SENU-216092 format. One line per field, with one value per residue (C-alpha): residue number from 1; z, x, y. Coordinates in steps of 0.1 Angstrom, whole numbers. Example, Ala and Ser with C-alpha at 12.3 -4.5 7.8 and 13.67 -1.06 7.14 Angstrom:
! residues 2
doza <- c(1,2);
up <- c(78,71);
east <- c(123,137);
north <- c(-45,-11);
This chain:
! residues 636
doza <- c(1,2,3,4,5,6,7,8,9,10,11,12,13,14,15,16,17,18,19,20,21,22,23,24,25,26,27,28,29,30,31,32,33,34,35,36,37,38,39,40,41,42,43,44,45,46,47,48,49,50,51,52,53,54,55,56,57,58,59,60,61,62,63,64,65,66,67,68,69,70,71,72,73,74,75,76,77,78,79,80,81,82,83,84,85,86,87,88,89,90,91,92,93,94,95,96,97,98,99,100,101,102,103,104,105,106,107,108,109,110,111,112,113,114,115,116,117,118,119,120,121,122,123,124,125,126,127,128,129,130,131,132,133,134,135,136,137,138,139,140,141,142,143,144,145,146,147,148,149,150,151,152,153,154,155,156,157,158,159,160,161,162,163,164,165,166,167,168,169,170,171,172,173,174,175,176,177,178,179,180,181,182,183,184,185,186,187,188,189,190,191,192,193,194,195,196,197,198,199,200,201,202,203,204,205,206,207,208,209,210,211,212,213,214,215,216,217,218,219,220,221,222,223,224,225,226,227,228,229,230,231,232,233,234,235,236,237,238,239,240,241,242,243,244,245,246,247,248,249,250,251,252,253,254,255,256,257,258,259,260,261,262,263,264,265,266,267,268,269,270,271,272,273,274,275,276,277,278,279,280,281,282,283,284,285,286,287,288,289,290,291,292,293,294,295,296,297,298,299,300,301,302,303,304,305,306,307,308,309,310,311,312,313,314,315,316,317,318,319,320,321,322,323,324,325,326,327,328,329,330,331,332,333,334,335,336,337,338,339,340,341,342,343,344,345,346,347,348,349,350,351,352,353,354,355,356,357,358,359,360,361,362,363,364,365,366,367,368,369,370,371,372,373,374,375,376,377,378,379,380,381,382,383,384,385,386,387,388,389,390,391,392,393,394,395,396,397,398,399,400,401,402,403,404,405,406,407,408,409,410,411,412,413,414,415,416,417,418,419,420,421,422,423,424,425,426,427,428,429,430,431,432,433,434,435,436,437,438,439,440,441,442,443,444,445,446,447,448,449,450,451,452,453,454,455,456,457,458,459,460,461,462,463,464,465,466,467,468,469,470,471,472,473,474,475,476,477,478,479,480,481,482,483,484,485,486,487,488,489,490,491,492,493,494,495,496,497,498,499,500,501,502,503,504,505,506,507,508,509,510,511,512,513,514,515,516,517,518,519,520,521,522,523,524,525,526,527,528,529,530,531,532,533,534,535,536,537,538,539,540,541,542,543,544,545,546,547,548,549,550,551,552,553,554,555,556,557,558,559,560,561,562,563,564,565,566,567,568,569,570,571,572,573,574,575,576,577,578,579,580,581,582,583,584,585,586,587,588,589,590,591,592,593,594,595,596,597,598,599,600,601,602,603,604,605,606,607,608,609,610,611,612,613,614,615,616,617,618,619,620,621,622,623,624,625,626,627,628,629,630,631,632,633,634,635,636);
up <- c(-378,-404,-388,-400,-394,-395,-368,-378,-369,-335,-329,-339,-314,-287,-296,-296,-262,-248,-265,-270,-276,-265,-227,-213,-186,-150,-136,-100,-91,-67,-46,-53,-61,-40,-10,-24,-53,-53,-35,-57,-65,-69,-80,-92,-65,-51,-50,-14,-1,14,50,58,57,44,10,-6,5,-4,24,54,90,118,132,107,116,106,137,145,170,180,210,217,252,261,285,273,243,210,225,208,221,196,195,169,139,105,90,106,97,125,131,166,169,175,181,165,137,122,85,62,42,6,-13,-40,-66,-81,-90,-108,-104,-74,-51,-19,13,46,84,106,143,160,195,218,201,175,139,105,69,37,9,-25,-49,-20,-27,-18,19,36,72,99,133,167,163,186,202,179,173,142,123,104,74,99,115,103,68,60,26,40,32,9,20,3,24,-4,1,33,70,83,45,39,43,16,1,24,29,63,64,61,95,122,118,140,164,198,199,198,176,141,116,79,50,14,-10,-46,-59,-94,-103,-122,-160,-186,-223,-246,-238,-202,-193,-168,-181,-149,-112,-90,-70,-44,-58,-26,10,32,69,89,63,60,30,44,12,-24,-55,-38,-62,-52,-72,-61,-34,2,31,41,8,-1,-35,-48,-83,-99,-121,-136,-111,-77,-47,-18,12,50,72,100,119,137,159,160,139,128,95,82,55,28,-7,-40,-75,-101,-129,-162,-187,-206,-215,-238,-269,-293,-330,-356,-328,-340,-316,-321,-303,-300,-289,-276,-249,-221,-196,-208,-232,-243,-262,-293,-313,-299,-304,-336,-345,-338,-349,-358,-360,-358,-326,-312,-276,-254,-239,-221,-208,-229,-220,-184,-179,-198,-185,-213,-218,-243,-253,-267,-281,-289,-312,-327,-320,-287,-287,-258,-248,-234,-231,-195,-170,-170,-145,-156,-135,-147,-126,-138,-131,-157,-179,-199,-221,-228,-256,-261,-293,-295,-260,-236,-206,-188,-189,-165,-175,-143,-129,-97,-98,-92,-74,-86,-100,-101,-115,-119,-141,-148,-182,-202,-232,-258,-269,-302,-315,-311,-316,-288,-282,-253,-248,-222,-214,-196,-181,-156,-170,-137,-132,-157,-141,-161,-154,-170,-153,-162,-145,-160,-162,-154,-157,-127,-124,-145,-164,-201,-204,-208,-175,-175,-184,-169,-181,-167,-139,-107,-78,-47,-26,8,38,59,89,116,152,174,212,222,260,273,264,239,239,204,196,161,136,130,110,131,112,83,105,110,148,152,190,194,212,202,229,220,243,239,245,210,221,213,215,203,228,217,241,228,240,265,247,235,197,187,198,178,181,160,144,164,138,102,101,64,52,75,58,23,-5,9,37,25,48,80,94,110,101,128,120,94,117,145,165,166,197,195,200,214,248,274,303,305,330,320,334,331,315,284,277,246,248,240,204,197,190,221,250,281,301,290,296,290,315,298,310,333,338,366,384,358,329,318,308,328,310,332,323,338,333,352,389,380,376,355,353,325,324,300,307,276,282,278,264,248,224,255,272,308,316,348,354,385,387,416,409,425,413,395,360,334,315,280,276,240,212,182,158,184,218,236,270,275,307,330,330,294,265,229,207,172,172,156,167,204,240,269,302,332,357,373,384,399,419,387,365,329,311,273,257,221,214,176,163,180,210,239,269,297,335,362,385,419,435,451,442,422,406,372,358,327,297,259,241,203);
east <- c(-169,-189,-222,-237,-273,-269,-272,-240,-222,-237,-228,-192,-190,-202,-180,-151,-163,-161,-128,-98,-109,-79,-81,-63,-89,-84,-119,-127,-157,-185,-214,-221,-186,-167,-149,-115,-119,-103,-123,-145,-135,-168,-155,-125,-101,-103,-76,-64,-58,-23,-25,12,15,-5,9,-23,-40,-35,-17,-40,-40,-24,-56,-51,-27,-18,-17,-15,-44,-74,-98,-128,-135,-171,-179,-160,-176,-156,-125,-100,-68,-43,-8,20,20,2,-31,-56,-64,-76,-90,-79,-108,-84,-104,-76,-64,-97,-93,-109,-88,-89,-77,-50,-70,-103,-133,-164,-184,-170,-176,-159,-157,-142,-145,-152,-152,-173,-165,-195,-215,-189,-197,-180,-189,-178,-181,-181,-162,-160,-197,-223,-222,-230,-231,-209,-223,-227,-263,-265,-298,-316,-351,-362,-331,-330,-308,-284,-278,-250,-255,-279,-275,-273,-298,-290,-292,-304,-310,-329,-358,-368,-365,-372,-371,-335,-328,-343,-338,-318,-326,-328,-314,-341,-330,-306,-278,-254,-232,-221,-196,-160,-170,-156,-186,-184,-196,-201,-211,-217,-220,-225,-213,-234,-231,-227,-230,-203,-210,-208,-244,-256,-279,-282,-279,-255,-270,-262,-269,-265,-253,-247,-240,-228,-243,-275,-288,-299,-300,-310,-311,-310,-308,-288,-298,-266,-238,-252,-249,-212,-198,-164,-176,-209,-204,-207,-181,-175,-147,-134,-116,-133,-132,-136,-148,-125,-143,-170,-153,-129,-132,-111,-110,-92,-94,-103,-106,-123,-131,-135,-161,-169,-197,-184,-204,-202,-223,-236,-243,-252,-271,-287,-311,-319,-341,-338,-361,-353,-333,-329,-312,-278,-264,-237,-261,-268,-280,-315,-322,-335,-333,-368,-364,-339,-342,-321,-326,-312,-305,-301,-337,-348,-381,-403,-384,-380,-417,-429,-435,-415,-381,-359,-322,-315,-284,-272,-244,-229,-203,-193,-177,-152,-148,-113,-83,-79,-88,-125,-145,-175,-201,-227,-257,-284,-308,-302,-272,-252,-221,-203,-177,-158,-134,-138,-125,-145,-154,-181,-192,-221,-234,-231,-262,-271,-308,-328,-301,-289,-253,-230,-194,-169,-139,-112,-95,-77,-94,-82,-104,-124,-150,-150,-174,-193,-219,-242,-262,-288,-304,-337,-343,-370,-403,-410,-375,-357,-331,-301,-277,-245,-226,-193,-170,-138,-115,-138,-169,-193,-205,-237,-258,-253,-289,-319,-339,-369,-401,-432,-464,-486,-511,-495,-510,-513,-481,-489,-487,-455,-459,-443,-440,-438,-440,-465,-467,-450,-418,-424,-405,-407,-392,-376,-353,-326,-294,-262,-229,-242,-255,-292,-299,-330,-331,-331,-356,-360,-371,-384,-391,-414,-383,-372,-340,-342,-320,-318,-306,-295,-311,-289,-257,-269,-255,-264,-265,-271,-288,-306,-329,-359,-381,-384,-391,-402,-419,-429,-402,-417,-452,-448,-451,-440,-420,-389,-364,-384,-365,-375,-354,-344,-337,-308,-286,-275,-246,-235,-220,-197,-225,-207,-205,-203,-191,-165,-142,-106,-75,-57,-62,-43,-65,-86,-121,-147,-161,-198,-196,-178,-196,-192,-221,-244,-280,-308,-336,-358,-369,-393,-404,-394,-418,-408,-419,-383,-373,-348,-329,-318,-291,-266,-230,-224,-226,-229,-261,-266,-293,-291,-313,-311,-326,-331,-323,-351,-330,-298,-286,-277,-286,-278,-268,-273,-259,-262,-237,-238,-207,-193,-158,-139,-154,-147,-171,-164,-178,-166,-146,-131,-101,-92,-102,-89,-91,-106,-109,-138,-138,-149,-136,-140,-147,-132,-123,-157,-184,-195,-186,-186,-189,-180,-183,-212,-189,-159,-148,-142,-115,-117,-85,-78,-60,-53,-60,-57,-55,-85,-88,-111,-123,-128,-133,-126,-155,-148,-169,-201,-229,-218,-233,-220,-231,-222,-236,-233,-234,-235);
north <- c(-340,-356,-369,-402,-411,-449,-474,-488,-456,-456,-492,-485,-457,-480,-509,-483,-471,-507,-518,-494,-458,-437,-425,-395,-386,-399,-408,-411,-427,-418,-427,-464,-476,-502,-488,-496,-474,-439,-412,-390,-355,-336,-302,-285,-272,-237,-209,-209,-174,-169,-159,-162,-124,-95,-94,-106,-74,-37,-16,-8,5,-14,-30,-58,-86,-122,-144,-181,-184,-163,-166,-144,-137,-151,-123,-92,-74,-70,-86,-109,-124,-138,-154,-152,-173,-175,-186,-163,-126,-105,-70,-62,-36,-7,24,46,25,11,10,-15,-40,-47,-78,-72,-92,-80,-101,-101,-132,-152,-182,-179,-199,-187,-192,-162,-157,-130,-118,-107,-80,-74,-62,-63,-70,-87,-61,-78,-55,-31,-23,-51,-63,-95,-87,-102,-98,-115,-126,-155,-159,-135,-150,-130,-120,-89,-77,-64,-98,-122,-133,-106,-86,-51,-23,5,42,74,105,119,95,116,112,76,63,65,27,5,-29,-53,-89,-108,-143,-169,-184,-176,-202,-180,-199,-186,-157,-171,-202,-204,-201,-212,-190,-202,-174,-172,-136,-123,-88,-63,-65,-37,-34,-24,15,9,11,-14,-41,-64,-58,-75,-105,-131,-165,-183,-174,-204,-201,-232,-254,-237,-220,-185,-163,-173,-150,-118,-88,-57,-26,-6,-3,-10,13,21,9,20,32,47,38,2,-17,-51,-59,-47,-59,-78,-56,-66,-38,-28,0,-17,-42,-71,-101,-131,-148,-179,-207,-182,-200,-187,-193,-165,-170,-154,-154,-186,-217,-246,-244,-273,-276,-302,-322,-354,-372,-409,-433,-469,-497,-533,-547,-521,-542,-539,-511,-533,-557,-539,-568,-566,-529,-511,-475,-461,-425,-398,-361,-329,-309,-277,-287,-319,-319,-350,-337,-358,-390,-382,-374,-405,-440,-455,-473,-462,-458,-424,-408,-372,-366,-335,-309,-295,-261,-257,-220,-220,-242,-259,-285,-293,-313,-333,-350,-375,-389,-411,-441,-466,-465,-440,-432,-401,-396,-363,-361,-398,-405,-423,-401,-420,-456,-459,-493,-513,-527,-509,-516,-484,-466,-432,-436,-407,-403,-375,-370,-344,-339,-313,-299,-275,-245,-253,-277,-315,-343,-356,-387,-389,-421,-427,-460,-454,-489,-481,-466,-447,-434,-412,-392,-379,-350,-340,-310,-293,-269,-253,-224,-194,-216,-221,-256,-259,-287,-291,-304,-284,-282,-306,-288,-303,-289,-315,-306,-310,-328,-307,-309,-326,-303,-309,-331,-309,-319,-289,-287,-260,-261,-291,-311,-337,-371,-388,-422,-417,-430,-402,-397,-390,-387,-407,-435,-442,-444,-467,-465,-429,-406,-369,-345,-311,-282,-251,-230,-240,-260,-297,-328,-364,-393,-428,-453,-482,-465,-440,-410,-377,-375,-339,-307,-279,-250,-237,-263,-295,-323,-327,-362,-358,-383,-410,-407,-390,-414,-450,-432,-452,-435,-439,-408,-376,-345,-321,-285,-284,-263,-285,-296,-334,-349,-378,-404,-434,-447,-420,-439,-467,-484,-476,-492,-457,-424,-435,-465,-467,-456,-485,-485,-486,-524,-533,-552,-530,-545,-514,-518,-492,-490,-467,-432,-415,-379,-357,-332,-305,-329,-335,-370,-389,-415,-445,-468,-493,-505,-536,-522,-485,-468,-437,-410,-384,-353,-324,-289,-268,-231,-206,-178,-191,-220,-241,-274,-278,-314,-332,-366,-387,-416,-442,-463,-493,-483,-456,-450,-425,-401,-387,-353,-346,-358,-339,-333,-305,-295,-264,-251,-216,-194,-197,-237,-239,-260,-255,-285,-288,-252,-243,-266,-259,-252,-274,-253,-274,-245,-266,-294,-276,-307,-327,-315,-329,-337,-335,-364,-376,-412,-425,-390,-375,-355,-366,-346,-372,-369,-395,-403,-418,-446,-437,-412,-383,-354,-340,-308,-290,-271,-275,-243,-236);
């Protein structure tokens, strides 16, 4: 492409952008678009692993099977029961047949997601390239996790180091995000294989970029200098099969999906940077702006502009080298306005006026290998806000930003200390605004215990919102800067309950449960503390009075719930709601097949039922008139 350096060329590109440049890409818009627009697609799809049979694995021993359902006994150690079907890989824990299982495909750099179920005290491991282990273990209730707990990067072993020193390296997870045994737990892992030069010499160690467990980042940038203990191989190679350990106990795995990455990236050349001054309110109005400067640059670096309190329109034009043919996924996010053209096609036009809000868009398009022209334009409308990001993901390419990282050499102000609320000796009841399923709950109260088990309760609906362990509340967002969110943040690993009305009068067990906006005669009467210092939440629905008390466990991730109902007529109680609810032995129900247990053994005279209403399962129980006591536990 021949690069011109005149304002006219830039204007021509912009006019082309706004009129009729050819358009092959299909854009899906995100974040601040109207609800009727198509749902955004934030990344390229994963490759789904076939679990209809064992054909995606190398031949192994009979302890590995494909099944349709798996349940872990909550009492018996290392015990799984399962039924015929497809979709779940299980290791039965057979003592005689206990081989490992290897995938048929080999990987180097990989991003993988999967769900795993650990029976009581069971043990297994994910060995990347058959060499580097992320531990699978029943670590429920562990206060200070080690490398040997779930999500830990296992230690290496060398007998030559001397007695008591054989084990080395190994990295414990940052926090224990393990759920109770028998609950499905979600992993997301990004692993990078070791790198070798042309002669086969290793030039870079393997490393785990990220390990996420149940939505919590528990490992980041952990380097592994060689195969970990009990690896299948002692050498290191650019590629190898994923191995799942089979000789330490039963385990179930499902929903495996992955992406394979290579060392490929876009490159740029002949980059010309221009700056314009004038009317910044709308990029389309080019008549009122003038070219202020023009220069050749080596990369797309917005550090100076982002860190300055100035308003400018800048453009970068040049040649973009595409490393391989295939489908690419671009994402642009910014404050202000922006344009992106690739090979004279308009890819993004983020020129709408959303005020100070951060806009984000995504687009998929097919590109051929080779060099094409590009133009990137950024309208920094707001002097104090200059955010722009442009990411790409493609065939063998992990998502990354095409822009240079912002380099800030200015002296930094000391970061304020986090404002943490922690119960030391007594239970704390704190009025809070808190997010629950993307809704800000403004009439909630958060209750923390010195045992480390906490919960939030919605006074306006008389309902339990969520429960968590570990850190009680981070109140920094309420007070930092302007405290715009007015929110407190619970520990990031928490379990969310349905959060709607928990009691209702129903004509029959098939009647719809009232929505949160219905008027059911609910009235909250505040709360008071009992002799143990535990708050009792008082409410009323017409002629029925309800008292809710929650007792945190001192040794497990569990809350014991005690409800006293004094009803003038039959009323129903909703214990849980989810896409799927199943009955387990010992008066226990599993909610969503992965989130939490409800143990109703404390209320043996009331038998809950599972019903499906509007595509959702509900666990409800019928409460007769008079004074009744309901006791059950929530375990996660």
